[in-house]
MMTF fields as JSON, N, C-alpha, C and O atoms, coordinates in Angstrom:
{
  "mmtfVersion": "1.0.0",
  "mmtfProducer": "UNKNOWN",
  "numBonds": 503,
  "numAtoms": 504,
  "numGroups": 126,
  "numChains": 1,
  "numModels": 1,
  "chainsPerModel": [1],
  "groupsPerChain": [126],
  "chainIdList": ["A"],
  "bondAtomList": [4, 2, 8, 6, 12, 10, 16, 14, 20, 18, 24, 22, 28, 26, 32, 30, 36, 34, 40, 38, 44, 42, 48, 46, 52, 50, 56, 54, 60, 58, 64, 62, 68, 66, 72, 70, 76, 74, 80, 78, 84, 82, 88, 86, 92, 90, 96, 94, 100, 98, 104, 102, 108, 106, 112, 110, 116, 114, 120, 118, 124, 122, 128, 126, 132, 130, 136, 134, 140, 138, 144, 142, 148, 146, 152, 150, 156, 154, 160, 158, 164, 162, 168, 166, 172, 170, 176, 174, 180, 178, 184, 182, 188, 186, 192, 190, 196, 194, 200, 198, 204, 202, 208, 206, 212, 210, 216, 214, 220, 218, 224, 222, 228, 226, 232, 230, 236, 234, 240, 238, 244, 242, 248, 246, 252, 250, 256, 254, 260, 258, 264, 262, 268, 266, 272, 270, 276, 274, 280, 278, 284, 282, 288, 286, 292, 290, 296, 294, 300, 298, 304, 302, 308, 306, 312, 310, 316, 314, 320, 318, 324, 322, 328, 326, 332, 330, 336, 334, 340, 338, 344, 342, 348, 346, 352, 350, 356, 354, 360, 358, 364, 362, 368, 366, 372, 370, 376, 374, 380, 378, 384, 382, 388, 386, 392, 390, 396, 394, 400, 398, 404, 402, 408, 406, 412, 410, 416, 414, 420, 418, 424, 422, 428, 426, 432, 430, 436, 434, 440, 438, 444, 442, 448, 446, 452, 450, 456, 454, 460, 458, 464, 462, 468, 466, 472, 470, 476, 474, 480, 478, 484, 482, 488, 486, 492, 490, 496, 494, 500, 498],
  "bondOrderList": [1, 1, 1, 1, 1, 1, 1, 1, 1, 1, 1, 1, 1, 1, 1, 1, 1, 1, 1, 1, 1, 1, 1, 1, 1, 1, 1, 1, 1, 1, 1, 1, 1, 1, 1, 1, 1, 1, 1, 1, 1, 1, 1, 1, 1, 1, 1, 1, 1, 1, 1, 1, 1, 1, 1, 1, 1, 1, 1, 1, 1, 1, 1, 1, 1, 1, 1, 1, 1, 1, 1, 1, 1, 1, 1, 1, 1, 1, 1, 1, 1, 1, 1, 1, 1, 1, 1, 1, 1, 1, 1, 1, 1, 1, 1, 1, 1, 1, 1, 1, 1, 1, 1, 1, 1, 1, 1, 1, 1, 1, 1, 1, 1, 1, 1, 1, 1, 1, 1, 1, 1, 1, 1, 1, 1],
  "groupList": [{"groupName": "MET", "atomNameList": ["N", "CA", "C", "O"], "elementList": ["N", "C", "C", "O"], "formalChargeList": [0, 0, 0, 0], "bondAtomList": [1, 0, 2, 1, 3, 2], "bondOrderList": [1, 1, 2], "singleLetterCode": "M", "chemCompType": "L-PEPTIDE LINKING"}, {"groupName": "ILE", "atomNameList": ["N", "CA", "C", "O"], "elementList": ["N", "C", "C", "O"], "formalChargeList": [0, 0, 0, 0], "bondAtomList": [1, 0, 2, 1, 3, 2], "bondOrderList": [1, 1, 2], "singleLetterCode": "I", "chemCompType": "L-PEPTIDE LINKING"}, {"groupName": "GLY", "atomNameList": ["N", "CA", "C", "O"], "elementList": ["N", "C", "C", "O"], "formalChargeList": [0, 0, 0, 0], "bondAtomList": [1, 0, 2, 1, 3, 2], "bondOrderList": [1, 1, 2], "singleLetterCode": "G", "chemCompType": "PEPTIDE LINKING"}, {"groupName": "TYR", "atomNameList": ["N", "CA", "C", "O"], "elementList": ["N", "C", "C", "O"], "formalChargeList": [0, 0, 0, 0], "bondAtomList": [1, 0, 2, 1, 3, 2], "bondOrderList": [1, 1, 2], "singleLetterCode": "Y", "chemCompType": "L-PEPTIDE LINKING"}, {"groupName": "THR", "atomNameList": ["N", "CA", "C", "O"], "elementList": ["N", "C", "C", "O"], "formalChargeList": [0, 0, 0, 0], "bondAtomList": [1, 0, 2, 1, 3, 2], "bondOrderList": [1, 1, 2], "singleLetterCode": "T", "chemCompType": "L-PEPTIDE LINKING"}, {"groupName": "VAL", "atomNameList": ["N", "CA", "C", "O"], "elementList": ["N", "C", "C", "O"], "formalChargeList": [0, 0, 0, 0], "bondAtomList": [1, 0, 2, 1, 3, 2], "bondOrderList": [1, 1, 2], "singleLetterCode": "V", "chemCompType": "L-PEPTIDE LINKING"}, {"groupName": "LYS", "atomNameList": ["N", "CA", "C", "O"], "elementList": ["N", "C", "C", "O"], "formalChargeList": [0, 0, 0, 0], "bondAtomList": [1, 0, 2, 1, 3, 2], "bondOrderList": [1, 1, 2], "singleLetterCode": "K", "chemCompType": "L-PEPTIDE LINKING"}, {"groupName": "ASP", "atomNameList": ["N", "CA", "C", "O"], "elementList": ["N", "C", "C", "O"], "formalChargeList": [0, 0, 0, 0], "bondAtomList": [1, 0, 2, 1, 3, 2], "bondOrderList": [1, 1, 2], "singleLetterCode": "D", "chemCompType": "L-PEPTIDE LINKING"}, {"groupName": "ARG", "atomNameList": ["N", "CA", "C", "O"], "elementList": ["N", "C", "C", "O"], "formalChargeList": [0, 0, 0, 0], "bondAtomList": [1, 0, 2, 1, 3, 2], "bondOrderList": [1, 1, 2], "singleLetterCode": "R", "chemCompType": "L-PEPTIDE LINKING"}, {"groupName": "ALA", "atomNameList": ["N", "CA", "C", "O"], "elementList": ["N", "C", "C", "O"], "formalChargeList": [0, 0, 0, 0], "bondAtomList": [1, 0, 2, 1, 3, 2], "bondOrderList": [1, 1, 2], "singleLetterCode": "A", "chemCompType": "L-PEPTIDE LINKING"}, {"groupName": "PHE", "atomNameList": ["N", "CA", "C", "O"], "elementList": ["N", "C", "C", "O"], "formalChargeList": [0, 0, 0, 0], "bondAtomList": [1, 0, 2, 1, 3, 2], "bondOrderList": [1, 1, 2], "singleLetterCode": "F", "chemCompType": "L-PEPTIDE LINKING"}, {"groupName": "LEU", "atomNameList": ["N", "CA", "C", "O"], "elementList": ["N", "C", "C", "O"], "formalChargeList": [0, 0, 0, 0], "bondAtomList": [1, 0, 2, 1, 3, 2], "bondOrderList": [1, 1, 2], "singleLetterCode": "L", "chemCompType": "L-PEPTIDE LINKING"}, {"groupName": "GLU", "atomNameList": ["N", "CA", "C", "O"], "elementList": ["N", "C", "C", "O"], "formalChargeList": [0, 0, 0, 0], "bondAtomList": [1, 0, 2, 1, 3, 2], "bondOrderList": [1, 1, 2], "singleLetterCode": "E", "chemCompType": "L-PEPTIDE LINKING"}, {"groupName": "TRP", "atomNameList": ["N", "CA", "C", "O"], "elementList": ["N", "C", "C", "O"], "formalChargeList": [0, 0, 0, 0], "bondAtomList": [1, 0, 2, 1, 3, 2], "bondOrderList": [1, 1, 2], "singleLetterCode": "W", "chemCompType": "L-PEPTIDE LINKING"}, {"groupName": "ASN", "atomNameList": ["N", "CA", "C", "O"], "elementList": ["N", "C", "C", "O"], "formalChargeList": [0, 0, 0, 0], "bondAtomList": [1, 0, 2, 1, 3, 2], "bondOrderList": [1, 1, 2], "singleLetterCode": "N", "chemCompType": "L-PEPTIDE LINKING"}, {"groupName": "PRO", "atomNameList": ["N", "CA", "C", "O"], "elementList": ["N", "C", "C", "O"], "formalChargeList": [0, 0, 0, 0], "bondAtomList": [1, 0, 2, 1, 3, 2], "bondOrderList": [1, 1, 2], "singleLetterCode": "P", "chemCompType": "L-PEPTIDE LINKING"}, {"groupName": "GLN", "atomNameList": ["N", "CA", "C", "O"], "elementList": ["N", "C", "C", "O"], "formalChargeList": [0, 0, 0, 0], "bondAtomList": [1, 0, 2, 1, 3, 2], "bondOrderList": [1, 1, 2], "singleLetterCode": "Q", "chemCompType": "L-PEPTIDE LINKING"}, {"groupName": "SER", "atomNameList": ["N", "CA", "C", "O"], "elementList": ["N", "C", "C", "O"], "formalChargeList": [0, 0, 0, 0], "bondAtomList": [1, 0, 2, 1, 3, 2], "bondOrderList": [1, 1, 2], "singleLetterCode": "S", "chemCompType": "L-PEPTIDE LINKING"}, {"groupName": "CYS", "atomNameList": ["N", "CA", "C", "O"], "elementList": ["N", "C", "C", "O"], "formalChargeList": [0, 0, 0, 0], "bondAtomList": [1, 0, 2, 1, 3, 2], "bondOrderList": [1, 1, 2], "singleLetterCode": "C", "chemCompType": "L-PEPTIDE LINKING"}, {"groupName": "HIS", "atomNameList": ["N", "CA", "C", "O"], "elementList": ["N", "C", "C", "O"], "formalChargeList": [0, 0, 0, 0], "bondAtomList": [1, 0, 2, 1, 3, 2], "bondOrderList": [1, 1, 2], "singleLetterCode": "H", "chemCompType": "L-PEPTIDE LINKING"}],
  "groupTypeList": [0, 1, 2, 3, 4, 0, 5, 2, 4, 6, 7, 1, 6, 8, 9, 2, 5, 10, 10, 7, 6, 5, 11, 2, 1, 5, 2, 9, 6, 8, 0, 0, 7, 12, 7, 4, 10, 5, 5, 13, 14, 1, 4, 15, 7, 16, 15, 17, 10, 17, 5, 18, 11, 15, 19, 7, 2, 14, 12, 9, 4, 5, 2, 14, 2, 5, 0, 4, 9, 10, 14, 9, 0, 17, 15, 12, 16, 5, 7, 12, 1, 3, 6, 18, 9, 11, 12, 14, 2, 2, 17, 7, 12, 2, 9, 15, 2, 12, 8, 4, 15, 14, 10, 3, 1, 2, 3, 10, 8, 7, 15, 7, 2, 14, 6, 10, 9, 9, 10, 14, 10, 4, 2, 12, 1, 2],
  "groupIdList": [1, 2, 3, 4, 5, 6, 7, 8, 9, 10, 11, 12, 13, 14, 15, 16, 17, 18, 19, 20, 21, 22, 23, 24, 25, 26, 27, 28, 29, 30, 31, 32, 33, 34, 35, 36, 37, 38, 39, 40, 41, 42, 43, 44, 45, 46, 47, 48, 49, 50, 51, 52, 53, 54, 55, 56, 57, 58, 59, 60, 61, 62, 63, 64, 65, 66, 67, 68, 69, 70, 71, 72, 73, 74, 75, 76, 77, 78, 79, 80, 81, 82, 83, 84, 85, 86, 87, 88, 89, 90, 91, 92, 93, 94, 95, 96, 97, 98, 99, 100, 101, 102, 103, 104, 105, 106, 107, 108, 109, 110, 111, 112, 113, 114, 115, 116, 117, 118, 119, 120, 121, 122, 123, 124, 125, 126],
  "secStructList": [7, 7, 7, 3, 3, 3, 3, 3, 7, 1, 7, 2, 2, 2, 2, 2, 2, 2, 2, 2, 2, 2, 2, 2, 6, 6, 6, 7, 3, 3, 3, 3, 3, 7, 1, 1, 3, 3, 3, 3, 3, 1, 1, 6, 6, 1, 7, 3, 3, 3, 3, 3, 7, 7, 6, 6, 1, 1, 7, 7, 7, 7, 7, 6, 6, 7, 3, 3, 3, 3, 3, 7, 1, 1, 2, 2, 2, 2, 2, 2, 2, 2, 2, 2, 2, 2, 2, 6, 6, 7, 3, 3, 3, 3, 3, 3, 3, 3, 3, 3, 6, 6, 3, 3, 3, 3, 3, 3, 3, 7, 6, 6, 7, 7, 3, 3, 3, 3, 3, 3, 3, 7, 1, 7, 7, 7],
  "xCoordList": [-7.023, -6.357, -5.371, -4.213, -5.775, -4.858, -4.239, -4.952, -2.914, -2.204, -2.034, -2.282, -1.606, -1.495, -1.438, -1.157, -1.708, -1.599, -0.611, -0.584, 0.206, 1.194, 1.16, 1.015, 1.297, 1.452, 2.688, 3.124, 3.247, 4.422, 4.059, 2.945, 5.014, 4.837, 6.124, 7.207, 5.992, 7.15, 7.565, 8.687, 6.641, 6.861, 6.266, 5.059, 7.087, 6.613, 5.932, 4.953, 6.429, 5.807, 4.415, 3.472, 4.279, 2.979, 1.991, 0.841, 2.439, 1.567, 1.147, -0.002, 2.077, 1.751, 0.661, -0.272, 0.767, -0.245, -1.593, -2.629, -1.582, -2.811, -3.527, -4.719, -2.811, -3.45, -3.732, -4.636, -2.987, -3.371, -4.794, -5.602, -5.095, -6.417, -7.477, -8.517, -7.211, -8.205, -8.488, -9.651, -7.457, -7.655, -8.036, -8.585, -7.752, -8.183, -9.695, -10.214, -10.4, -11.868, -12.396, -13.426, -11.714, -12.153, -11.425, -11.552, -10.668, -10.009, -8.622, -8.061, -8.051, -6.699, -5.654, -5.809, -4.596, -3.462, -2.168, -2.139, -1.11, 0.198, 0.645, 0.656, 1.015, 1.581, 3.091, 3.81, 3.564, 4.996, 5.239, 4.446, 6.334, 6.653, 8.166, 8.886, 8.635, 10.067, 10.385, 9.48, 11.661, 12.063, 11.544, 11.306, 11.365, 10.986, 9.583, 9.122, 8.896, 7.529, 6.747, 7.32, 5.419, 4.497, 3.402, 2.934, 2.988, 1.942, 0.848, 1.132, -0.421, -1.575, -2.407, -2.482, -3.033, -4.075, -4.959, -4.672, -6.037, -6.965, -6.591, -6.517, -6.356, -5.856, -4.85, -4.953, -3.885, -2.844, -3.36, -2.671, -4.548, -5.078, -5.901, -6.46, -5.979, -6.682, -5.673, -4.538, -6.082, -5.171, -4.721, -5.445, -3.532, -2.943, -2.805, -2.913, -2.564, -2.303, -0.988, -0.708, -0.182, 1.097, 1.462, 0.987, 2.319, 2.92, 4.427, 4.943, 5.138, 6.587, 7.256, 6.656, 8.511, 9.39, 9.879, 10.323, 9.818, 10.213, 11.63, 12.564, 11.765, 13.024, 14.128, 15.305, 13.73, 14.738, 15.273, 16.159, 14.74, 15.224, 14.608, 14.83, 13.841, 13.168, 11.927, 11.473, 11.384, 10.201, 8.987, 8.814, 8.145, 6.888, 5.968, 5.855, 5.315, 4.351, 3.037, 2.997, 1.973, 0.634, 0.36, 0.625, -0.167, -0.52, -1.858, -2.842, -1.91, -3.147, -4.046, -3.658, -5.228, -6.145, -5.97, -6.684, -5.031, -4.792, -5.595, -5.61, -6.266, -7.043, -7.093, -7.149, -7.073, -7.28, -8.593, -8.843, -9.437, -10.724, -10.75, -10.392, -11.177, -11.277, -12.73, -13.636, -12.941, -14.274, -14.738, -14.126, -15.817, -16.396, -17.573, -18.145, -17.928, -18.986, -20.384, -21.376, -20.471, -21.771, -21.588, -20.467, -22.679, -22.571, -22.086, -21.363, -22.48, -22.035, -20.521, -19.872, -19.964, -18.512, -17.805, -16.71, -18.415, -17.877, -17.786, -16.755, -18.866, -18.888, -17.798, -17.135, -17.608, -16.611, -15.193, -14.37, -14.909, -13.584, -13.316, -12.25, -14.282, -14.16, -13.89, -12.976, -14.688, -14.534, -13.163, -12.493, -12.745, -11.442, -10.314, -9.37, -10.416, -9.389, -9.268, -8.161, -10.404, -10.369, -9.883, -9.209, -10.214, -9.778, -8.294, -7.725, -7.661, -6.257, -5.346, -4.326, -5.719, -4.846, -5.189, -4.524, -6.223, -6.666, -7.522, -7.868, -7.855, -8.704, -9.85, -9.771, -10.904, -12.127, -11.936, -11.357, -12.429, -12.472, -13.878, -14.089, -14.832, -16.221, -16.868, -16.541, -17.787, -18.432, -19.153, -19.598, -19.27, -19.96, -21.41, -22.102, -21.835, -23.214, -23.412, -22.453, -24.664, -24.965, -24.701, -25.352, -23.765, -23.388, -24.224, -24.624, -24.472, -25.381, -26.245, -25.885, -27.358, -28.191, -27.378, -26.676, -27.49, -26.869, -25.349, -24.706, -24.763, -23.32, -23.034, -23.223, -22.575, -22.321, -20.808, -20.086, -20.32, -18.87, -18.528, -19.293, -17.371, -16.83, -15.366, -14.659, -14.91, -13.548, -12.739, -13.265, -11.454, -10.57, -9.14, -8.82, -8.29, -6.855, -6.123, -6.546, -5.022, -4.197, -3.324, -3.351, -2.547, -1.719, -0.688, -0.204, -0.337, 0.588, -0.115, 0.547, -1.452, -2.213, -2.681, -3.309, -2.396, -2.887, -4.4, -4.935, -5.089, -6.547, -7.035, -6.522, -8.06, -8.658, -10.167, -10.724, -10.819, -12.261, -12.57, -11.819, -13.666, -14.258, -15.629, -16.364, -15.98, -17.25, -17.948, -17.351, -19.249, -20.049, -21.167, -21.862, -21.316, -22.455, -23.629, -23.566, -24.693, -25.829, -26.929, -27.956, -26.737, -27.747, -27.242, -26.034, -28.14, -27.784, -27.271, -27.828, -26.231, -25.67, -26.08, -26.105, -26.401, -26.677, -28.067, -28.455],
  "yCoordList": [20.144, 20.81, 19.878, 20.257, 18.686, 17.749, 16.872, 16.269, 16.794, 15.971, 14.532, 13.591, 14.366, 13.036, 13.126, 14.178, 12.004, 11.847, 10.719, 9.743, 10.844, 9.82, 9.525, 10.429, 8.244, 7.846, 6.981, 6.36, 6.949, 6.133, 4.698, 4.399, 3.815, 2.403, 1.859, 2.399, 0.791, 0.084, -1.059, -1.558, -1.47, -2.628, -2.326, -2.476, -1.907, -1.467, -2.6, -2.356, -3.824, -4.95, -5.248, -5.441, -5.288, -5.548, -4.446, -4.726, -3.192, -2.069, -2.154, -1.866, -2.549, -2.675, -3.696, -3.437, -4.849, -5.899, -5.419, -5.613, -4.796, -4.299, -3.314, -3.47, -2.302, -1.277, -1.739, -1.2, -2.722, -3.308, -3.853, -3.651, -4.538, -5.135, -4.074, -4.038, -3.207, -2.209, -1.213, -0.949, -0.663, 0.343, -0.271, 0.413, -1.547, -2.232, -2.237, -2.295, -2.177, -2.161, -0.946, -1.04, 0.188, 1.398, 1.564, 2.602, 0.553, 0.586, 1.198, 1.426, 1.47, 2.047, 0.955, -0.182, 1.331, 0.435, 1.176, 2.405, 0.414, 1.028, 1.805, 1.276, 3.076, 3.849, 4.013, 4.25, 3.888, 3.912, 2.874, 2.74, 2.147, 1.1, 1.071, 0.506, 1.682, 1.784, 1.038, 0.542, 0.961, 0.27, 0.956, 0.293, 2.279, 3.025, 3.625, 4.175, 3.536, 4.052, 3.39, 2.884, 3.408, 2.903, 3.947, 4.519, 4.2, 5.177, 4.491, 3.762, 4.736, 4.213, 5.374, 6.434, 5.157, 6.069, 5.358, 4.244, 6.037, 5.501, 6.034, 5.28, 7.349, 7.983, 9.057, 9.607, 9.356, 10.328, 11.734, 12.51, 12.063, 13.403, 13.492, 14.545, 12.4, 12.397, 12.3, 11.87, 12.701, 12.573, 11.121, 10.18, 10.965, 9.655, 9.428, 10.358, 8.176, 7.798, 7.03, 6.258, 7.242, 6.547, 6.18, 6.785, 5.171, 4.789, 4.864, 4.682, 5.136, 5.234, 4.799, 4.814, 4.412, 4.287, 5.707, 6.37, 6.202, 7.579, 7.884, 7.115, 9.007, 9.427, 9.634, 9.405, 10.072, 10.356, 9.101, 9.193, 7.927, 6.682, 6.34, 5.245, 7.251, 6.968, 6.123, 5.993, 5.553, 4.721, 5.543, 6.677, 4.966, 5.604, 5.665, 4.692, 6.794, 6.958, 7.459, 7.998, 7.275, 7.672, 9.09, 9.418, 9.926, 11.289, 11.318, 10.772, 11.94, 12.06, 13.084, 14.243, 12.674, 13.553, 13.524, 14.226, 12.723, 12.623, 11.444, 10.363, 11.665, 10.603, 10.861, 12.011, 9.801, 9.869, 9.16, 8.073, 9.773, 9.182, 8.863, 9.699, 7.638, 7.183, 7.264, 6.8, 7.857, 8.038, 6.747, 6.277, 6.172, 4.953, 5.319, 6.402, 4.433, 4.705, 4.411, 4.8, 3.722, 3.354, 2.973, 2.702, 2.949, 2.446, 0.992, 0.603, 0.199, -1.193, -1.276, -2.164, -0.361, -0.35, 0.095, -0.385, 1.006, 1.374, 0.123, -0.137, -0.649, -1.889, -2.85, -3.474, -2.974, -3.88, -3.452, -4.29, -2.17, -1.65, -1.901, -2.393, -1.563, -1.75, -3.223, -3.536, -4.12, -5.556, -6.038, -6.791, -5.604, -5.991, -5.535, -6.284, -4.315, -3.794, -4.673, -5.034, -5.018, -5.842, -7.255, -7.85, -7.803, -9.155, -9.224, -10.314, -8.076, -8.052, -7.361, -6.781, -7.426, -6.93, -5.561, -5.082, -4.91, -3.618, -3.808, -4.931, -2.706, -2.768, -1.762, -0.772, -2.047, -1.237, 0.093, 0.15, 1.159, 2.483, 3.059, 4.213, 2.278, 2.717, 2.049, 2.355, 1.135, 0.365, 1.282, 2.367, 0.848, 1.661, 1.936, 1.095, 3.129, 3.528, 4.98, 5.691, 5.413, 6.804, 7.654, 7.47, 8.573, 9.412, 10.692, 11.145, 11.249, 12.387, 12.065, 11.188, 12.739, 12.422, 12.468, 13.44, 11.406, 11.29, 11.132, 11.312, 10.802, 10.617, 9.299, 9.179, 8.299, 6.949, 6.753, 7.023, 6.28, 6.207, 5.095, 4.808, 4.477, 3.494, 3.813, 4.263, 3.58, 3.941, 2.694, 1.748, 2.704, 1.593, 2.104, 3.214, 1.267, 1.549, 0.472, -0.683, 0.861, -0.113, -0.847, -0.498, -1.854, -2.598, -1.743, -2.151, -0.556, 0.344, 1.269, 1.984, 1.268, 2.12, 3.432, 4.224, 3.696, 4.915, 4.829, 3.763, 5.955, 5.967, 6.333, 7.249, 5.576, 5.767, 5.689, 5.208, 6.179, 6.037, 5.769, 6.169, 5.099, 4.979, 5.622, 5.348, 6.488, 7.206, 7.291, 7.102, 7.586, 7.803, 8.79, 8.647, 9.798, 10.702, 9.986, 9.641, 9.76, 9.007, 9.892, 9.385, 11.189, 12.132, 13.538, 13.765, 14.477, 15.891, 16.175, 15.669, 16.967, 17.369, 18.809, 19.64, 19.09, 20.457, 20.829, 21.958],
  "zCoordList": [-37.882, -36.789, -36.097, -35.92, -35.702, -35.051, -36.119, -36.921, -36.135, -37.11, -36.639, -37.393, -35.373, -34.792, -33.272, -32.699, -32.65, -31.204, -30.96, -31.71, -29.911, -29.593, -28.093, -27.27, -27.757, -26.36, -26.244, -27.214, -25.048, -24.798, -24.489, -24.058, -24.716, -24.393, -23.796, -24.023, -23.036, -22.497, -23.421, -23.339, -24.309, -25.17, -26.542, -26.734, -27.493, -28.802, -29.576, -30.282, -29.458, -30.165, -29.609, -30.377, -28.288, -27.663, -28.024, -28.363, -27.952, -28.298, -29.764, -30.101, -30.635, -32.049, -32.295, -33.054, -31.666, -31.82, -31.264, -31.9, -30.087, -29.46, -30.382, -30.646, -30.873, -31.692, -33.12, -33.759, -33.644, -34.93, -34.836, -35.742, -33.748, -33.563, -33.278, -33.935, -32.296, -31.88, -33.005, -33.311, -33.617, -34.663, -35.997, -36.861, -36.175, -37.388, -37.532, -38.646, -36.416, -36.44, -37.192, -37.86, -37.096, -37.806, -39.14, -39.79, -39.551, -40.845, -40.855, -41.927, -39.681, -39.632, -39.852, -39.405, -40.547, -40.797, -40.465, -40.401, -40.257, -40.0, -41.238, -42.349, -41.024, -42.127, -41.951, -42.922, -40.722, -40.424, -39.334, -38.402, -39.461, -38.495, -38.321, -39.144, -37.248, -36.972, -35.674, -35.003, -35.324, -34.096, -32.84, -31.83, -32.886, -31.686, -31.739, -30.739, -32.872, -32.949, -34.078, -35.042, -33.933, -34.95, -35.112, -34.128, -36.371, -36.669, -37.484, -38.434, -37.097, -37.814, -38.343, -37.723, -39.501, -39.956, -40.971, -41.409, -41.328, -42.318, -43.697, -44.668, -43.772, -44.989, -44.569, -43.473, -45.43, -45.066, -44.753, -44.091, -45.216, -44.97, -43.684, -43.379, -42.933, -41.648, -40.511, -40.722, -39.297, -38.154, -37.952, -38.278, -37.417, -37.16, -35.664, -34.866, -35.299, -33.917, -33.905, -34.822, -32.868, -32.79, -31.362, -30.4, -31.25, -29.975, -30.15, -31.253, -29.047, -29.142, -27.855, -26.78, -27.991, -26.839, -26.573, -27.509, -25.334, -25.071, -25.567, -25.335, -26.245, -26.851, -25.803, -26.078, -24.598, -23.567, -22.877, -22.026, -23.238, -22.658, -21.317, -20.801, -20.741, -19.477, -19.728, -20.865, -18.665, -18.765, -19.185, -18.74, -20.045, -20.434, -19.223, -18.478, -19.025, -17.945, -18.527, -19.633, -17.771, -18.186, -17.703, -16.547, -18.582, -18.209, -17.478, -17.977, -16.318, -15.563, -16.245, -16.397, -16.652, -17.359, -18.867, -19.582, -19.365, -20.803, -21.352, -20.763, -22.495, -23.125, -24.626, -25.063, -25.403, -26.84, -27.132, -26.61, -27.968, -28.325, -29.813, -30.642, -30.148, -31.527, -31.986, -31.294, -33.158, -33.712, -34.362, -35.321, -33.846, -34.407, -35.314, -35.185, -36.214, -37.188, -36.655, -37.27, -35.507, -34.938, -33.473, -33.042, -32.7, -31.33, -31.293, -30.376, -32.277, -32.328, -32.521, -31.969, -33.296, -33.482, -32.207, -31.911, -31.447, -30.13, -29.267, -28.646, -29.232, -28.444, -28.901, -28.073, -30.21, -30.767, -30.389, -30.02, -30.476, -30.109, -28.625, -28.255, -27.787, -26.339, -26.012, -25.251, -26.59, -26.345, -26.812, -26.105, -28.003, -28.541, -27.615, -27.361, -27.117, -26.209, -24.965, -24.564, -24.352, -23.157, -23.436, -22.596, -24.603, -24.963, -25.293, -25.354, -25.507, -25.913, -24.907, -25.277, -23.639, -22.581, -22.037, -21.118, -22.586, -22.067, -20.823, -20.457, -20.183, -18.987, -19.095, -19.822, -18.356, -18.369, -17.652, -16.567, -18.271, -17.633, -17.693, -17.321, -18.153, -18.264, -19.462, -20.608, -19.19, -20.259, -21.242, -20.869, -22.495, -23.499, -23.121, -22.547, -23.461, -23.233, -23.622, -23.924, -23.611, -23.928, -22.693, -21.665, -22.782, -21.646, -21.594, -20.521, -22.737, -22.882, -24.095, -24.88, -24.27, -25.437, -26.736, -27.015, -27.512, -28.832, -28.812, -29.846, -27.664, -27.571, -26.873, -25.663, -27.641, -27.165, -27.068, -28.028, -25.905, -25.691, -24.702, -23.782, -24.907, -23.984, -23.73, -24.632, -22.506, -22.095, -21.744, -21.159, -22.107, -21.766, -21.653, -22.077, -21.072, -21.015, -21.804, -21.837, -22.437, -23.142, -22.127, -20.947, -22.546, -21.587, -20.85, -19.794, -21.385, -20.691, -19.709, -18.955, -19.703, -18.791, -19.383, -18.68, -20.667, -21.312, -21.482, -21.787, -21.285, -21.352, -22.748, -23.39, -23.203, -24.514, -24.414, -23.427, -25.468, -25.604, -27.066, -27.956, -27.301, -28.632, -28.505, -27.556, -29.475, -29.368, -30.71, -31.769, -30.624, -31.826, -31.48, -30.475, -32.349, -32.236, -32.887, -34.067, -32.135, -32.643, -33.204, -33.654, -33.186, -33.696, -33.548, -33.481, -33.498, -33.364, -31.948, -30.975, -31.833, -30.533, -30.268, -31.176, -29.015, -28.603, -28.807, -28.506]
}
């Protein structure tokens, strides 16, 4: 259903380095790398994530209530993604932990202030 998600950045090189590290944990690699945008995915048939310099030339801003969540393979991988984000210029938006039964998630912001989460279903939901 979702093909890709994109967020704006003020610094495409900094964003590229940040997401190379954070998304590398789940095995994502750059599939497109242009002067104004970068796209990562694991395989071409799965949804992708991208960052861009806004096409209209205005400054990138953060959407209130907007968040992208990355699917991790385990709670330990959630912890690793969260830690990597903070070690590479991101900020805390909620430490990893079980929020509801069988749902483990941690929240962070990238250096541009965009909100993200890494999550893992640890069992049956509902």
